[in-house]
N, C-alpha and C positions, 0 to 999 in steps of 0.2 A: 391476628398476629402471624399466624401461619401464612395466610394469604399475602400479607404485606412482605414478609420475609421472602416468600417465593417470587413475588413480583419484582422485588428489589434485585434478588439474585439473577433472575432471568434477564432483567434489563441491563445489569452490569455485564453479564456474560455476553449478551448481544452486542453491547457497545464495544466491548473489548475485541470481539471477533470482527466486528465491522471495522474498527480502527486498524486492527492488524492487517486485514484483507486490503484495505485502502492503502495502507503504508506500503505493503508488499507490491501492490499493483503500481503505485506511484514510483517506487524505487526501480522496479523493472522497466517501466516506461522510460524513466529518466536515464537509466543505464543504457538502454537500447538506443534512445535518442542521441545520447552523448557518443556512444560508440559509432553510430552511423555518421554523425557530424564529423567526428574525428577522422574516420576513414575517408570520407568524401574530401575533407580538407587536405589530407595527406596525399591522396591520389591526385587531386587538382594541382597541389604544389609540386609534387614530384613530376 
C-alpha cells in the first residue's frame, strides 16, 4: 500500500511538473514567435 501510494504520488507529481514545464516552454516559444513575426510584419509594412 505504501509503495503504491508513493508510486502514484511520484507519478502524479512528475506528470504535473512535466506538463507545467511543457506548457511554459510552449507559451514562451509561442509568444516569442508571435512577437518576432509581428515586429517583422510591422517593419516590412512600415
